[in-house]
SENUKOL-407024 format. One record per residue: residue number from 1; x, y, z of N, C-alpha, C in turn. Coordinates in steps of 0.05 Angstrom, whole numbers, plus 5000, padded with zeros to 4 digits. Last residue first. Layout:
! residues N
R   num    n_X    n_Y    n_Z   ca_X   ca_Y   ca_Z    c_X    c_Y    c_Z
R   NUM      X      Y      Z      X      Y      Z      X      Y      Z
...
This chain:
! residues 309
R   num    n_X    n_Y    n_Z   ca_X   ca_Y   ca_Z    c_X    c_Y    c_Z
R   309   4876   5452   4893   4870   5447   4865   4879   5471   4848
R   308   4909   5424   4950   4900   5447   4934   4895   5439   4905
R   307   4886   5359   4974   4907   5378   4966   4896   5401   4951
R   306   4848   5322   4987   4845   5348   4999   4868   5367   4992
R   305   4860   5274   4962   4833   5285   4959   4830   5313   4969
R   304   4912   5264   4979   4907   5270   4951   4880   5282   4946
R   303   4901   5253   5034   4917   5277   5025   4912   5284   4996
R   302   4870   5207   5029   4859   5231   5042   4874   5256   5034
R   301   4905   5170   5006   4883   5181   4990   4871   5206   5003
R   300   4946   5151   5041   4953   5169   5019   4929   5183   5006
R   299   4933   5128   5091   4960   5125   5080   4966   5145   5058
R   298   4879   5139   5101   4900   5148   5120   4927   5149   5107
R   297   4858   5112   5055   4854   5140   5060   4875   5152   5078
R   296   4873   5060   5063   4884   5074   5040   4881   5104   5043
R   295   4838   5053   5107   4867   5052   5111   4882   5065   5088
R   294   4789   5055   5080   4795   5074   5101   4825   5076   5106
R   293   4794   5011   5046   4791   5038   5035   4797   5059   5055
R   292   4797   4969   5083   4820   4974   5065   4818   5002   5054
R   291   4770   4988   5147   4768   4977   5120   4792   4984   5104
R   290   4802   4977   5211   4789   4994   5190   4788   4979   5164
R   289   4827   4940   5242   4805   4955   5254   4790   4972   5234
R   288   4867   4915   5216   4852   4898   5235   4827   4913   5245
R   287   4893   4954   5188   4874   4937   5173   4859   4918   5191
R   286   4930   4973   5225   4905   4989   5219   4884   4972   5205
R   285   4969   4934   5221   4954   4937   5246   4928   4953   5242
R   284   4987   4942   5169   4975   4916   5176   4959   4918   5202
R   283   5008   4995   5174   4986   4989   5156   4972   4963   5164
R   282   5050   4986   5211   5028   5004   5217   5004   4998   5200
R   281   5082   4951   5182   5072   4943   5208   5049   4960   5217
R   280   5095   4979   5135   5076   4957   5133   5066   4948   5161
R   279   5135   5017   5155   5107   5025   5150   5087   5002   5147
R   278   5188   5006   5162   5169   4991   5179   5140   5000   5175
R   277   5220   5039   5134   5217   5012   5124   5196   4996   5138
R   276   5225   5085   5164   5205   5084   5143   5201   5057   5131
R   275   5232   5065   5234   5241   5079   5210   5220   5073   5187
R   274   5205   5041   5276   5230   5056   5282   5241   5071   5257
R   273   5161   5012   5295   5157   5034   5276   5181   5053   5279
R   272   5168   4976   5334   5162   4965   5308   5155   4987   5288
R   271   5153   5024   5383   5162   4996   5378   5151   4987   5351
R   270   5169   5090   5368   5148   5071   5373   5159   5043   5366
R   269   5230   5120   5393   5213   5110   5372   5191   5092   5383
R   268   5271   5180   5401   5260   5154   5411   5238   5146   5391
R   267   5283   5225   5373   5306   5210   5385   5297   5183   5396
R   266   5265   5255   5311   5258   5244   5337   5281   5226   5346
R   265   5275   5269   5260   5273   5291   5279   5267   5282   5307
R   264   5275   5223   5233   5300   5238   5232   5299   5264   5248
R   263   5204   5226   5227   5229   5211   5227   5252   5230   5221
R   262   5154   5248   5227   5175   5263   5242   5201   5246   5244
R   261   5108   5226   5200   5124   5211   5218   5142   5227   5237
R   260   5049   5235   5187   5071   5255   5187   5092   5246   5207
R   259   4991   5212   5153   5015   5206   5168   5036   5228   5165
R   258   4921   5233   5162   4944   5222   5147   4968   5217   5165
R   257   4852   5246   5156   4874   5238   5173   4896   5227   5155
R   256   4802   5255   5134   4821   5277   5135   4845   5272   5154
R   255   4762   5219   5139   4772   5224   5112   4792   5247   5111
R   254   4752   5219   5193   4761   5194   5181   4772   5199   5153
R   253   4737   5260   5229   4759   5264   5211   4768   5239   5196
R   252   4700   5262   5271   4690   5267   5243   4712   5268   5223
R   251   4717   5247   5319   4710   5275   5316   4702   5282   5288
R   250   4731   5195   5312   4707   5200   5328   4698   5229   5326
R   249   4780   5203   5285   4757   5192   5270   4731   5198   5285
R   248   4811   5219   5328   4805   5238   5307   4782   5229   5290
R   247   4811   5169   5355   4799   5192   5368   4792   5213   5346
R   246   4838   5135   5320   4810   5129   5328   4796   5154   5339
R   245   4887   5160   5319   4872   5159   5295   4842   5153   5301
R   244   4901   5151   5372   4899   5178   5363   4882   5179   5337
R   243   4904   5095   5372   4884   5108   5389   4880   5138   5381
R   242   4949   5085   5342   4923   5081   5330   4901   5094   5346
R   241   4989   5092   5380   4986   5111   5359   4959   5109   5346
R   240   4981   5046   5411   4978   5072   5424   4975   5094   5403
R   239   4993   5007   5373   4966   5009   5383   4961   5036   5397
R   238   5048   5013   5369   5031   5021   5346   5002   5024   5355
R   237   5071   5035   5434   5066   5015   5413   5049   5027   5391
R   236   5119   5056   5481   5097   5064   5463   5095   5044   5440
R   235   5151   5058   5528   5139   5033   5518   5115   5038   5500
R   234   5139   5126   5546   5153   5100   5551   5137   5077   5539
R   233   5117   5178   5547   5132   5169   5524   5147   5143   5527
R   232   5086   5206   5584   5111   5195   5593   5129   5185   5570
R   231   5028   5191   5548   5039   5205   5571   5064   5191   5581
R   230   5038   5182   5479   5030   5170   5504   5043   5185   5527
R   229   5052   5214   5436   5033   5193   5432   5021   5183   5458
R   228   5092   5248   5446   5068   5260   5435   5045   5240   5431
R   227   5134   5216   5462   5122   5234   5482   5097   5249   5472
R   226   5145   5187   5411   5132   5175   5434   5120   5194   5454
R   225   5128   5209   5348   5146   5216   5370   5133   5207   5396
R   224   5099   5203   5302   5107   5179   5316   5127   5184   5339
R   223   5037   5237   5283   5066   5233   5284   5074   5212   5304
R   222   4983   5247   5236   4994   5238   5262   5024   5233   5260
R   221   4957   5301   5205   4975   5279   5200   4988   5271   5227
R   220   4897   5328   5187   4915   5324   5210   4931   5298   5205
R   219   4873   5376   5139   4882   5349   5146   4899   5349   5171
R   218   4814   5416   5126   4842   5412   5132   4848   5383   5139
R   217   4764   5436   5120   4774   5418   5099   4804   5413   5102
R   216   4745   5460   5164   4758   5477   5144   4770   5461   5121
R   215   4728   5419   5196   4708   5437   5185   4719   5454   5163
R   214   4778   5399   5212   4761   5383   5195   4739   5400   5181
R   213   4796   5442   5244   4811   5433   5220   4793   5417   5201
R   212   4757   5441   5284   4759   5465   5266   4775   5458   5241
R   211   4768   5393   5308   4742   5397   5295   4743   5420   5276
R   210   4818   5405   5329   4815   5384   5309   4789   5387   5293
R   209   4806   5445   5366   4823   5451   5343   4820   5430   5321
R   208   4774   5416   5401   4763   5439   5387   4780   5447   5363
R   207   4810   5378   5420   4787   5369   5404   4775   5392   5388
R   206   4877   5403   5411   4853   5398   5427   4831   5388   5408
R   205   4938   5374   5389   4915   5390   5383   4891   5383   5401
R   204   5006   5380   5416   4983   5366   5405   4959   5384   5403
R   203   5044   5408   5442   5046   5407   5413   5022   5393   5400
R   202   5036   5401   5496   5030   5428   5484   5031   5428   5454
R   201   5003   5341   5512   5028   5354   5504   5022   5380   5490
R   200   4970   5297   5535   4968   5326   5541   4996   5339   5537
R   199   4939   5253   5497   4966   5258   5507   4969   5288   5510
R   198   4885   5253   5486   4898   5228   5493   4926   5232   5505
R   197   4876   5307   5476   4858   5293   5494   4871   5267   5504
R   196   4911   5321   5437   4917   5329   5464   4899   5316   5485
R   195   4931   5280   5384   4908   5290   5400   4917   5297   5428
R   194   4986   5304   5342   4968   5284   5353   4946   5297   5370
R   193   5019   5325   5282   5006   5331   5307   4988   5309   5316
R   192   5045   5345   5228   5053   5325   5248   5044   5333   5275
R   191   5017   5380   5196   5034   5360   5183   5043   5338   5202
R   190   4957   5403   5189   4975   5397   5212   4992   5374   5202
R   189   4937   5455   5145   4944   5427   5149   4959   5426   5176
R   188   4896   5498   5105   4909   5491   5130   4915   5461   5131
R   187   4886   5536   5058   4896   5509   5057   4910   5501   5082
R   186   4869   5587   5069   4853   5571   5051   4860   5542   5052
R   185   4872   5622   5131   4885   5603   5112   4864   5589   5095
R   184   4847   5654   5170   4860   5666   5147   4868   5647   5125
R   183   4824   5628   5213   4809   5650   5200   4820   5657   5173
R   182   4864   5592   5225   4838   5581   5217   4821   5603   5203
R   181   4903   5628   5243   4907   5613   5217   4880   5602   5207
R   180   4880   5642   5291   4883   5662   5271   4887   5649   5243
R   179   4883   5594   5318   4857   5604   5311   4858   5626   5291
R   178   4940   5589   5323   4925   5569   5308   4898   5581   5299
R   177   4951   5631   5357   4960   5633   5329   4946   5613   5312
R   176   4928   5611   5403   4918   5636   5392   4926   5639   5363
R   175   4961   5564   5412   4932   5562   5406   4921   5588   5393
R   174   5023   5562   5375   5008   5565   5399   4978   5566   5392
R   173   5045   5515   5325   5034   5541   5333   5022   5540   5361
R   172   5061   5462   5312   5080   5479   5327   5069   5507   5334
R   171   5020   5457   5256   5036   5443   5275   5057   5462   5287
R   170   4996   5484   5214   4991   5494   5241   5006   5479   5263
R   169   5017   5506   5151   5019   5484   5171   5016   5495   5199
R   168   4987   5520   5093   4996   5533   5117   4994   5513   5140
R   167   5006   5503   5026   4994   5495   5051   5005   5513   5073
R   166   4997   5545   4970   5015   5533   4988   5001   5526   5014
R   165   4975   5576   4929   4964   5549   4935   4985   5533   4950
R   164   4990   5628   4927   5007   5609   4913   4998   5580   4917
R   163   4952   5653   4959   4954   5661   4931   4970   5641   4914
R   162   4962   5629   5009   4937   5624   4995   4939   5631   4965
R   161   5012   5651   5020   5009   5622   5017   4984   5616   5001
R   160   4996   5704   5026   5014   5697   5004   5014   5666   4999
R   159   4965   5700   5072   4952   5708   5047   4970   5701   5023
R   158   5006   5686   5108   4985   5667   5102   4971   5674   5076
R   157   5035   5735   5107   5048   5711   5098   5027   5689   5091
R   156   4999   5770   5130   5008   5775   5102   5020   5749   5090
R   155   4996   5747   5181   4972   5747   5164   4980   5751   5135
R   154   5050   5759   5197   5040   5732   5195   5015   5729   5178
R   153   5049   5815   5197   5066   5801   5178   5057   5772   5175
R   152   5015   5822   5240   5007   5832   5214   5023   5818   5192
R   151   5020   5759   5277   5026   5788   5273   5014   5797   5246
R   150   4976   5712   5307   4992   5721   5285   4997   5751   5286
R   149   4976   5712   5380   4968   5702   5354   4987   5711   5332
R   148   5016   5691   5438   5001   5711   5422   4994   5698   5394
R   147   5043   5666   5482   5020   5653   5469   5003   5672   5451
R   146   5083   5673   5520   5065   5695   5514   5039   5685   5500
R   145   5115   5626   5520   5095   5631   5542   5075   5653   5536
R   144   5124   5585   5466   5127   5613   5474   5106   5620   5496
R   143   5116   5535   5445   5133   5538   5469   5137   5566   5478
R   142   5086   5541   5399   5074   5526   5422   5091   5529   5448
R   141   5101   5608   5375   5100   5579   5374   5089   5567   5400
R   140   5072   5667   5349   5084   5653   5372   5080   5623   5369
R   139   5090   5696   5285   5071   5685   5305   5087   5675   5329
R   138   5127   5725   5252   5100   5717   5242   5080   5710   5264
R   137   5176   5733   5275   5162   5756   5265   5133   5750   5256
R   136   5171   5684   5328   5186   5698   5308   5169   5722   5297
R   135   5179   5639   5384   5165   5661   5371   5183   5673   5348
R   134   5186   5566   5380   5193   5593   5390   5175   5614   5377
R   133   5176   5519   5356   5164   5523   5382   5168   5551   5393
R   132   5168   5543   5292   5174   5519   5306   5163   5525   5334
R   131   5117   5575   5251   5136   5574   5273   5146   5546   5277
R   130   5088   5567   5204   5097   5594   5211   5118   5594   5233
R   129   5101   5522   5152   5093   5525   5180   5104   5552   5190
R   128   5083   5512   5087   5098   5530   5105   5085   5530   5132
R   127   5093   5475   5028   5079   5477   5054   5096   5494   5072
R   126   5126   5475   4985   5097   5473   4980   5080   5474   5005
R   125   5185   5498   4955   5170   5495   4980   5140   5496   4975
R   124   5215   5505   4908   5198   5482   4911   5183   5478   4937
R   123   5240   5551   4893   5257   5528   4897   5241   5502   4903
R   122   5197   5586   4895   5209   5580   4869   5227   5555   4870
R   121   5190   5589   4951   5169   5578   4933   5181   5569   4907
R   120   5238   5615   4963   5234   5588   4972   5211   5574   4957
R   119   5229   5665   4939   5251   5649   4930   5247   5620   4938
R   118   5187   5682   4971   5182   5678   4942   5204   5660   4930
R   117   5214   5689   5019   5193   5668   5017   5188   5662   4988
R   116   5244   5733   5006   5258   5708   5011   5238   5684   5010
R   115   5204   5770   5002   5219   5763   4978   5234   5737   4982
R   114   5188   5778   5054   5172   5761   5038   5185   5754   5011
R   113   5222   5784   5110   5226   5790   5082   5211   5770   5065
R   112   5235   5780   5164   5209   5794   5156   5209   5801   5127
R   111   5263   5718   5162   5261   5742   5178   5234   5755   5173
R   110   5267   5670   5138   5262   5693   5120   5261   5719   5136
R   109   5276   5632   5177   5297   5635   5156   5292   5661   5140
R   108   5230   5628   5208   5253   5642   5219   5273   5650   5197
R   107   5184   5600   5196   5194   5620   5177   5216   5637   5188
R   106   5174   5530   5202   5180   5556   5215   5192   5575   5195
R   105   5192   5488   5160   5183   5485   5187   5191   5510   5203
R   104   5172   5479   5095   5187   5497   5112   5175   5496   5140
R   103   5183   5426   5047   5166   5441   5065   5184   5458   5083
R   102   5190   5395   4983   5201   5411   5005   5179   5424   5021
R   101   5181   5327   4961   5177   5356   4959   5186   5369   4985
R   100   5183   5270   4920   5196   5285   4942   5190   5314   4938
R    99   5161   5205   4901   5159   5234   4900   5172   5246   4924
R    98   5192   5151   4871   5183   5162   4897   5183   5192   4895
R    97   5179   5103   4819   5188   5130   4829   5176   5136   4856
R    96   5159   5059   4794   5185   5056   4808   5195   5083   4819
R    95   5112   5077   4770   5111   5056   4790   5136   5054   4807
R    94   5112   5150   4766   5113   5123   4755   5116   5103   4777
R    93   5070   5205   4780   5092   5188   4789   5089   5160   4776
R    92   5029   5239   4769   5046   5232   4747   5070   5214   4755
R    91   5001   5259   4811   4987   5241   4794   5005   5229   4772
R    90   5034   5296   4835   5028   5271   4850   5015   5250   4832
R    89   5033   5340   4803   5055   5321   4799   5050   5295   4814
R    88   4993   5375   4819   4986   5356   4798   5008   5334   4794
R    87   5019   5408   4854   5001   5388   4865   4992   5368   4844
R    86   5089   5413   4835   5061   5423   4834   5043   5401   4846
R    85   5136   5388   4844   5136   5417   4844   5109   5429   4844
R    84   5172   5334   4864   5144   5343   4861   5145   5374   4865
R    83   5223   5298   4836   5217   5323   4850   5188   5331   4843
R    82   5233   5231   4849   5221   5250   4831   5214   5275   4846
R    81   5281   5181   4855   5268   5203   4869   5259   5224   4849
R    80   5310   5148   4823   5283   5140   4830   5267   5162   4844
R    79   5360   5170   4819   5341   5175   4797   5313   5166   4803
R    78   5398   5199   4861   5378   5178   4864   5356   5182   4842
R    77   5428   5244   4861   5442   5218   4864   5423   5194   4864
R    76   5392   5287   4857   5412   5282   4836   5425   5255   4837
R    75   5357   5283   4904   5348   5281   4877   5370   5272   4857
R    74   5391   5280   4951   5365   5266   4950   5357   5261   4920
R    73   5436   5312   4933   5438   5285   4943   5412   5270   4939
R    72   5420   5360   4910   5446   5348   4901   5451   5321   4913
R    71   5371   5378   4930   5375   5377   4901   5399   5359   4894
R    70   5379   5372   4985   5355   5361   4972   5360   5358   4943
R    69   5425   5401   4993   5426   5372   4996   5402   5358   4985
R    68   5404   5453   4983   5426   5443   4967   5427   5412   4969
R    67   5369   5459   5025   5358   5455   4998   5379   5445   4979
R    66   5406   5468   5065   5390   5444   5066   5378   5438   5039
R    65   5426   5518   5048   5444   5495   5051   5429   5469   5051
R    64   5381   5550   5052   5391   5544   5025   5410   5520   5026
R    63   5378   5553   5108   5356   5541   5093   5366   5533   5065
R    62   5425   5581   5118   5422   5554   5129   5400   5539   5115
R    61   5414   5629   5094   5434   5613   5082   5432   5584   5092
R    60   5376   5646   5131   5368   5641   5104   5388   5624   5089
R    59   5408   5651   5178   5387   5631   5177   5377   5626   5148
R    58   5445   5689   5189   5455   5665   5176   5433   5644   5170
R    57   5424   5730   5218   5434   5736   5191   5445   5712   5176
R    56   5412   5703   5267   5391   5712   5249   5400   5717   5221
R    55   5449   5644   5283   5446   5673   5283   5427   5682   5261
R    54   5420   5586   5311   5434   5598   5288   5428   5628   5288
R    53   5386   5567   5350   5412   5578   5358   5428   5591   5336
R    52   5342   5545   5325   5339   5572   5336   5366   5584   5344
R    51   5355   5511   5264   5358   5512   5293   5356   5540   5303
R    50   5308   5503   5215   5331   5519   5223   5333   5520   5253
R    49   5287   5456   5168   5285   5465   5196   5311   5479   5204
R    48   5250   5435   5118   5273   5452   5122   5269   5464   5150
R    47   5227   5368   5106   5225   5394   5120   5252   5409   5120
R    46   5201   5333   5055   5227   5339   5067   5226   5367   5079
R    45   5153   5283   5044   5159   5311   5047   5184   5315   5063
R    44   5149   5230   4999   5160   5239   5025   5165   5269   5024
R    43   5109   5181   4970   5116   5209   4970   5126   5216   4998
R    42   5108   5127   4978   5106   5136   4951   5114   5166   4948
R    41   5134   5076   5016   5129   5105   5016   5130   5115   4987
R    40   5144   5023   5025   5122   5030   5007   5115   5059   5007
R    39   5188   5007   5054   5163   5013   5069   5140   5021   5051
R    38   5228   5002   5016   5219   4978   5031   5192   4983   5045
R    37   5234   5056   5001   5225   5035   4982   5214   5011   4996
R    36   5251   5079   5049   5227   5088   5036   5216   5067   5017
R    35   5300   5051   5055   5278   5047   5074   5252   5057   5063
R    34   5329   5070   5011   5324   5042   5014   5301   5036   5033
R    33   5332   5126   5022   5317   5116   4999   5310   5086   5002
R    32   5321   5141   5093   5337   5138   5069   5321   5125   5046
R    31   5297   5156   5142   5282   5159   5117   5301   5158   5093
R    30   5332   5153   5183   5307   5137   5185   5292   5136   5158
R    29   5400   5152   5172   5375   5164   5164   5352   5145   5167
R    28   5443   5120   5185   5437   5143   5203   5411   5156   5197
R    27   5451   5085   5143   5434   5076   5165   5428   5098   5185
R    26   5447   5107   5077   5461   5111   5103   5442   5103   5126
R    25   5427   5103   5025   5425   5080   5043   5439   5083   5069
R    24   5418   5154   4999   5411   5128   4986   5408   5106   5006
R    23   5437   5198   5025   5408   5193   5026   5402   5165   5016
R    22   5495   5192   5065   5482   5193   5038   5453   5185   5040
R    21   5541   5229   5105   5521   5208   5102   5506   5213   5076
R    20   5576   5271   5094   5587   5245   5104   5567   5223   5102
R    19   5556   5320   5080   5562   5301   5059   5572   5274   5068
R    18   5550   5345   5130   5566   5358   5109   5575   5337   5088
R    17   5516   5332   5170   5539   5313   5165   5558   5324   5144
R    16   5478   5371   5169   5496   5370   5192   5520   5352   5187
R    15   5452   5357   5121   5467   5382   5123   5487   5381   5146
R    14   5428   5309   5136   5446   5310   5113   5464   5334   5114
R    13   5395   5326   5179   5417   5307   5183   5437   5307   5161
R    12   5361   5361   5151   5377   5371   5174   5401   5352   5179
R    11   5336   5326   5116   5354   5347   5105   5371   5359   5127
R    10   5304   5293   5148   5328   5282   5136   5347   5304   5126
R     9   5257   5299   5177   5279   5319   5181   5306   5309   5169
R     8   5190   5295   5152   5215   5283   5162   5236   5305   5162
R     7   5122   5292   5137   5143   5306   5153   5166   5287   5160
R     6   5082   5266   5109   5083   5295   5107   5106   5308   5122
R     5   5080   5211   5068   5090   5220   5094   5096   5250   5093
R     4   5039   5167   5037   5049   5195   5035   5055   5204   5063
R     3   5044   5101   5013   5043   5119   5036   5053   5146   5027
R     2   5012   5044   4982   5027   5068   4981   5023   5085   5006
R     1   5017   4976   5000   5000   5000   5000   5018   5025   5000
């Protein structure tokens, strides 16, 4: 069964290694090509994440450095990897191809310069999260105690995403910023978030937030970071993850749930779901409780049905 995974941090690892590890098969990568192939991943989103510790005047270059590895290792050295640049490209993948597209996890890299965002669009960024956990010129993240909403710049940025049919990612936003995005975004998505009802982590979504996403035609992609799945993050199983899918389904989201692993950005793992090659373990467990069509929805069809047109 094909899988579309909306979030991984492989580019951060590739950049940090300065070419020492390779996307094709380096075991340091949860999402290397070999593992994607073994796991049946048909499309993988590659996040650009900039560490908050990087100096402000170096952050845009840091984003470009990660994009360099996307083009020159992920794509150039692996002919099976197909660059997805438009939403229609999902329909044109051949049987032996894996789609790859860029996302931006927090807009720290652009400062307050929308021209830099335009450059990132042109380089292939198709989804933009306004923050990581910190605050920036656009909004407050989930870890910012102030908890403010979008700034004027943040609203301008969301309007620009709308104009370019780029997704606006609510994962990592504080609650007030989330509600502002709900008002402003045409294409909202949570690329990697779970249910706060089941696991009371500040990065997870409340029932009210989840219902708002579903009402807005948005998608919620569950992630595999154990502390976001189960209180304490210990001895987490695939069954624990499926409880989040069950809960979102109970809120009316059966056709708006997907996967956003957060592989290569997490340090601990769900048992039997430690890298992309183990996706069949998740699929097979889901098939015990859901119809094949519903599981295909979670795996890839829900995203395809709700992508921008």
